[in-house]
C-alpha positions in Angstrom: -46.3 14.4 -32.5 -45.9 16.5 -29.3 -46.1 13.4 -27.1 -43.4 11.7 -29.1 -41.2 14.8 -28.9 -41.7 15.1 -25.1 -40.7 11.4 -24.7 -37.6 12.0 -26.8 -36.7 15.1 -24.7 -37.2 13.1 -21.4 -35.0 10.3 -22.8 -32.2 12.7 -23.6 -32.5 14.3 -20.1 -32.4 10.9 -18.4 -29.3 9.9 -20.3 -27.6 13.2 -19.4 -28.4 12.7 -15.7 -27.0 9.2 -15.8 -23.8 10.4 -17.5 -23.5 13.3 -15.0 -24.0 10.9 -12.1 -21.4 8.6 -13.5 -18.9 11.4 -13.8 -19.5 12.7 -10.3 -19.0 9.1 -8.9 -15.8 8.8 -10.9 -14.5 12.1 -9.4 -14.9 10.7 -5.9 -14.0 7.0 -6.4 -10.7 6.1 -4.7 -9.0 4.2 -7.5 -5.4 3.1 -7.4 -4.6 5.7 -10.0 -6.1 8.5 -7.9 -4.5 7.3 -4.7 -1.1 6.9 -6.3 -1.5 10.4 -7.9 -2.5 12.0 -4.6 0.5 10.3 -2.8 2.8 12.4 -4.9 1.7 15.5 -3.0 2.4 14.0 0.4 5.1 15.5 2.7 7.5 12.6 3.5 8.8 12.7 7.0 12.6 12.9 7.2 12.9 9.5 8.9 11.5 7.7 5.8 12.7 10.1 3.1 15.2 9.1 0.5 18.8 10.2 1.1 19.8 13.0 -1.2 22.5 11.0 -3.0 24.0 14.1 -4.6 24.9 15.2 -7.1 22.8 12.8 -9.3 20.0 12.1 -6.8 17.5 9.2 -7.0 15.2 7.7 -9.6 11.8 6.2 -9.0 11.5 2.7 -10.5 7.9 1.8 -9.7 5.0 2.8 -7.5 2.2 0.4 -6.5 -0.9 0.6 -4.4 -1.5 -2.4 -2.1 -4.8 -3.6 -0.8 -4.9 -6.5 1.6 -4.4 -7.5 5.3 -1.7 -7.4 8.0 -1.6 -10.8 9.7 -1.1 -11.2 13.4 -1.0 -14.1 15.8 -1.2 -14.5 19.6 1.8 -15.2 21.8 2.1 -15.5 25.6 2.9 -12.1 27.2 6.2 -12.2 29.0 6.0 -11.9 32.7 2.2 -12.2 32.9 0.9 -15.7 33.2 -2.3 -16.5 31.3 -2.3 -13.3 29.2 -1.5 -12.9 25.5 -0.5 -10.2 23.0 -0.5 -9.7 19.3 2.6 -10.1 17.2 3.0 -9.3 13.6 3.3 -12.3 11.1 3.2 -11.0 7.5 1.4 -8.9 5.0 -0.9 -10.3 2.3 -1.9 -7.9 -0.4 -2.6 -7.4 -4.0 -0.6 -4.7 -5.9 -2.1 -2.3 -8.4 -0.4 0.1 -10.7 -1.2 3.6 -11.9 -3.6 2.2 -14.6 -5.8 0.5 -12.0 -4.5 -2.9 -13.1 -3.8 -5.7 -10.6 -0.1 -6.5 -11.3 1.3 -8.5 -8.4 1.4 -9.5 -4.8 3.0 -8.4 -1.5 3.7 -11.1 1.1 5.9 -12.6 3.8 9.5 -11.7 3.7 8.4 -9.1 3.1 8.4 -9.4 -0.7 6.8 -7.9 -3.7 6.3 -10.0 -6.9 4.8 -9.1 -10.2 2.3 -11.5 -11.8 3.6 -13.9 -14.5 7.1 -12.5 -14.5 10.4 -12.9 -12.7 10.3 -9.4 -11.1 10.6 -9.7 -7.3 12.3 -8.0 -4.4 12.6 -8.8 -0.7 13.2 -6.2 2.0 14.5 -5.7 5.5 14.8 -2.8 7.9 17.7 -0.4 8.0 19.6 -0.4 11.3 18.3 1.4 13.2 14.8 1.0 11.6 13.6 4.0 9.6 9.9 4.5 10.5 7.4 7.3 10.9 4.0 7.2 12.6 0.9 7.9 10.4 -1.2 10.9 11.3 -3.9 8.4 12.3 -3.2 6.1 15.3 -5.3 3.3 13.6 -2.8 3.2 10.6 0.4 1.3 10.5 3.7 3.2 10.3 5.3 4.6 7.2 8.6 2.8 6.5 11.9 3.1 4.6 13.3 -0.3 3.8 16.3 -1.7 2.0 16.8 -4.8 -0.1 17.2 -8.0 1.9 20.8 -9.2 2.3 21.3 -12.4 0.3 18.3 -11.7 -1.9 19.1 -10.0 -5.2 16.2 -7.9 -6.7 15.2 -9.1 -10.1 13.5 -7.8 -13.2 12.1 -4.2 -12.9 13.4 -4.2 -9.3 17.0 -4.7 -10.3 19.2 -2.1 -8.7 16.5 -0.9 -6.3 18.0 0.4 -3.1 15.0 1.9 -1.3 11.5 0.7 -0.6 9.1 3.2 1.0 5.7 2.4 2.5 3.6 5.6 2.7 0.0 6.7 2.7 -1.0 3.8 5.0 -4.6 3.1 6.1 -5.5 0.6 8.7 -3.4 -2.5 9.5 -2.8 -2.0 13.2 -3.1 -5.0 15.5 -6.5 -5.3 17.2 -6.8 -3.1 20.3 -8.5 -6.0 22.1 -5.8 -8.5 23.2 -6.1 -12.2 22.3 -7.6 -14.6 24.8 -5.8 -17.8 23.5 -2.4 -18.6 22.1 -4.2 -20.0 19.0 -5.9 -16.7 18.2 -5.2 -15.0 14.8 -6.2 -11.7 13.2 -6.2 -10.3 9.7 -6.6 -6.5 9.7 -7.4 -4.8 6.4 -5.0 -2.2 5.2 -3.9 -0.2 2.2 -0.6 1.5 1.4 1.5 3.0 -1.4 4.9 1.4 -2.0 7.6 3.3 -3.8 10.8 1.6 -5.2 13.8 3.8 -6.0 17.5 3.6 -6.8 20.4 6.0 -7.1 20.8 7.8 -10.4 24.1 7.0 -12.1 
């Protein structure tokens, strides 16, 4: 009887350890939910902050976490025969919402599209461009963009006037220059994208 009881106690302790380990892992796992949540506490540099738009202010329409690559290609370096440099081509990423669900894509344009729906938006830079360097030189800049002229945002993005790229990680062009005009590079990156409009 004592042997059976001991085995039962050991089984309960093992289960408890497994659950505890799982909880600890969950606390440290960087899920889209946790990253989006943490991004709400970031200090946004003035150059990429939303304008005040007083008296009503602004309204957040959506926030997505992007995981993908920044694509680059080689081009001949001006004034230096036989040498090349990296130029940006386009992003390619999957979008995740605050429930950790994959909900769309981010691609050339740049554009953001939601899966199986008509929700989409294209963007362009303000003039002059609104950018802010990341606190890590390996990370691409933070941005404040506007909807692309001639492309009307649709679905959930209707009326969006500002797109912010913040909390970036990675994505910078390789430090080593290309050796051929045919060279290409895809650099992993992540970022949080916010879509906002003026309150009316």
